[in-house]
FIFILO-540607 format. One line per field, with one value per residue (C-alpha): residue number from 1; x, y, z. Coordinates in steps of 0.25 Angstrom, whole numbers, m for minus. Example, Ala and Ser with C-alpha at 12.3 -4.5 7.8 and 13.67 -1.06 7.14 Angstrom:
residues 2
pos = (1/2)
X = (49/55)
Y = (m18/m4)
Z = (31/29)
end
This chain:
residues 324
pos = (1/2/3/4/5/6/7/8/9/10/11/12/13/14/15/16/17/18/19/20/21/22/23/24/25/26/27/28/29/30/31/32/33/34/35/36/37/38/39/40/41/42/43/44/45/46/47/48/49/50/51/52/53/54/55/56/57/58/59/60/61/62/63/64/65/66/67/68/69/70/71/72/73/74/75/76/77/78/79/80/81/82/83/84/85/86/87/88/89/90/91/92/93/94/95/96/97/98/99/100/101/102/103/104/105/106/107/108/109/110/111/112/113/114/115/116/117/118/119/120/121/122/123/124/125/126/127/128/129/130/131/132/133/134/135/136/137/138/139/140/141/142/143/144/145/146/147/148/149/150/151/152/153/154/155/156/157/158/159/160/161/162/163/164/165/166/167/168/169/170/171/172/173/174/175/176/177/178/179/180/181/182/183/184/185/186/187/188/189/190/191/192/193/194/195/196/197/198/199/200/201/202/203/204/205/206/207/208/209/210/211/212/213/214/215/216/217/218/219/220/221/222/223/224/225/226/227/228/229/230/231/232/233/234/235/236/237/238/239/240/241/242/243/244/245/246/247/248/249/250/251/252/253/254/255/256/257/258/259/260/261/262/263/264/265/266/267/268/269/270/271/272/273/274/275/276/277/278/279/280/281/282/283/284/285/286/287/288/289/290/291/292/293/294/295/296/297/298/299/300/301/302/303/304/305/306/307/308/309/310/311/312/313/314/315/316/317/318/319/320/321/322/323/324)
X = (0/11/21/32/28/37/31/18/5/m4/m16/m15/m15/m26/m34/m32/m33/m45/m55/m50/m51/m64/m69/m75/m83/m86/m99/m97/m102/m91/m94/m91/m76/m67/m59/m53/m53/m48/m55/m49/m58/m71/m80/m78/m69/m63/m50/m48/m42/m51/m50/m59/m71/m68/m82/m89/m104/m105/m95/m96/m86/m86/m78/m70/m82/m89/m100/m102/m104/m106/m97/m94/m83/m76/m66/m56/m42/m40/m25/m22/m34/m37/m52/m61/m74/m83/m93/m107/m110/m97/m101/m94/m81/m73/m58/m49/m34/m23/m15/1/12/15/28/32/31/45/46/44/35/23/10/m5/m16/m31/m41/m52/m45/m56/m65/m60/m63/m52/m41/m26/m12/2/14/25/28/35/38/34/33/30/23/12/2/m12/m25/m41/m37/m22/m29/m40/m51/m60/m55/m59/m59/m50/m46/m34/m21/m14/0/5/17/13/16/19/13/16/3/m7/m18/m27/m41/m50/m38/m37/m40/m36/m26/m11/m7/5/10/5/m10/m9/m13/0/m7/m22/m19/m22/m15/m10/3/m3/4/m6/m20/m26/m39/m48/m44/m38/m25/m20/m10/5/11/12/1/2/m5/m7/2/m7/m1/m5/m18/m22/m18/m29/m38/m40/m42/m53/m58/m59/m62/m66/m52/m38/m28/m13/1/6/21/16/24/22/33/37/44/60/74/85/98/109/122/130/123/112/97/85/71/61/49/54/47/41/32/32/18/19/16/18/26/35/39/41/50/59/55/58/54/64/67/66/61/68/63/53/58/67/59/62/54/56/44/35/23/34/32/18/17/27/19/6/10/16/7/2/11/22/37/43/59/60/73/75/86/88/99/106/107/97/90/79/67/56/43/30/19/5/m8/m10/m20/m34/m30/m15)
Y = (1/10/12/15/10/19/30/26/35/34/40/28/18/25/24/9/3/13/6/m7/m2/2/9/m1/4/m4/m2/m10/m9/3/11/12/11/13/5/1/m12/m17/m24/m39/m44/m42/m52/m40/m44/m31/m33/m25/m24/m33/m21/m12/m23/m29/m30/m23/m25/m19/m16/m7/m6/8/3/16/19/23/11/6/m10/m19/m31/m39/m47/m61/m61/m55/m59/m51/m56/m49/m36/m40/m44/m46/m40/m44/m35/m39/m35/m33/m22/m26/m18/m20/m20/m28/m22/m27/m35/m32/m41/m32/m40/m33/m20/m12/1/12/8/17/12/18/16/17/16/23/30/39/35/43/30/29/35/35/36/34/30/21/8/10/m4/m18/m29/m19/m27/m21/m23/m15/m17/m10/1/3/2/12/9/3/12/8/m9/m19/m28/m39/m35/m37/m39/m37/m36/m23/m15/0/13/27/28/36/26/31/24/18/15/1/m11/m2/m5/m2/m3/m2/9/m2/m2/m15/m20/m20/m18/m17/m5/m9/1/14/18/28/38/34/34/48/44/41/28/33/38/44/40/43/38/23/13/m2/m12/m28/m32/m36/m51/m53/m46/m53/m67/m65/m59/m70/m80/m69/m71/m86/m91/m78/m80/m79/m90/m84/m90/m92/m95/m98/m90/m79/m67/m56/m44/m48/m47/m55/m55/m59/m65/m53/m43/m37/m38/m40/m37/m49/m57/m66/m77/m81/m95/m105/m114/m127/m133/m119/m114/m106/m121/m130/m117/m119/m105/m105/m96/m84/m85/m70/m69/m59/m61/m67/m71/m61/m51/m43/m46/m38/m41/m50/m43/m43/m58/m59/m51/m57/m73/m65/m61/m75/m86/m100/m109/m100/m102/m89/m88/m84/m77/m80/m76/m88/m85/m74/m83/m80/m91/m93/m102/m106/m106/m112/m105/m111/m107/m101/m108/m101/m101/m93)
Z = (m1/4/m6/5/18/26/20/20/15/26/18/10/21/29/17/16/30/37/30/38/51/59/72/83/93/106/115/129/144/146/133/118/115/102/94/79/72/60/48/46/35/27/37/47/56/64/73/85/99/110/118/108/109/122/130/119/117/104/93/81/69/60/47/41/32/42/45/58/60/71/77/85/93/84/94/104/108/122/125/109/113/99/95/79/78/66/61/60/46/39/28/15/10/25/21/30/35/28/40/40/47/60/60/51/58/61/71/64/53/50/54/55/65/60/71/79/90/100/90/79/68/55/64/58/64/59/67/67/73/86/91/86/98/109/121/125/138/133/138/135/143/135/120/124/115/127/140/151/148/153/144/144/145/132/127/114/106/100/88/95/85/85/77/88/93/102/111/99/90/96/86/75/65/63/49/42/31/21/27/35/48/58/71/80/86/101/112/114/126/136/144/157/159/158/165/154/151/137/131/119/108/114/102/106/102/100/91/91/77/66/65/80/77/65/71/82/74/65/77/82/68/68/80/91/100/97/104/108/106/121/127/142/151/162/159/167/163/166/163/160/164/153/155/150/162/152/156/146/148/146/147/161/161/173/173/160/158/157/143/136/126/135/142/130/125/137/144/159/171/171/157/150/136/129/115/105/93/93/99/111/124/135/144/148/139/127/128/130/117/108/112/110/98/93/87/93/88/84/89/96/101/115/118/133/144/153/164/156/142/129/125/114/116/105/110/101/105/109/110/124/132/135/151/149)
end
């Protein structure tokens, strides 16, 4: 779509992708909330954040052409903060969003956020990718789309962006210069509570990578629920003392479950995981985010420090039991 992705024509990008982004109104016991969503197919499936639709009694979706349609929840996945809606009567001419490869993103790449911030449907903002694989712990209160509503904490290896994201952007699209979806906008950083339960953009926003979002969305469309890979450990923030006297932050293993991928790989209590597949792990959340972004059955290489020595272990991730 773009002749030079590093010097994008954002007017052309916005024109191409705006018809694939919708505004969502969710009405529930605590009142009315606003969010955004992405059209996945012509059957009327809309991808959004779980915190946008959680506890909603009625849902309406407003398309780019201004028409509003009732919708129902097809499936939700609180652990990744993703949900899929289905338009009750999908209109003809729905334009699905082109899906990009989020793993191809690099720091400094230009991106555009599109959504419904503060009820201003069809708003576009631009920025760059500020970081990738950023471990972020969020909840509905952090995301801002449904102020005051409690939610299960979510740990994501997120895309960090400088594109302005505000309450109501949740569930909307983060696209690359080619007009492809690379992330689902889900949270913003805040300097502190203003007392209203919401905060505005300070230039630090986070998006769920499209590769992870598409995997979850496919499961939600097929079965209404999603399965996840797991390692089978309880990690805490820690640091390892290396043999040369240096220290390195990582995820220290406090507990290893029996008959788990971690046990099969040889992980032990006290090990400090400092990388997954060569990507640095500096905290417990970073390890959780890396595993949640992986797929069931995939093999991951864990770089650990044990008794001052670095070594690598290979683990084949299994499906997380329902009780975990």
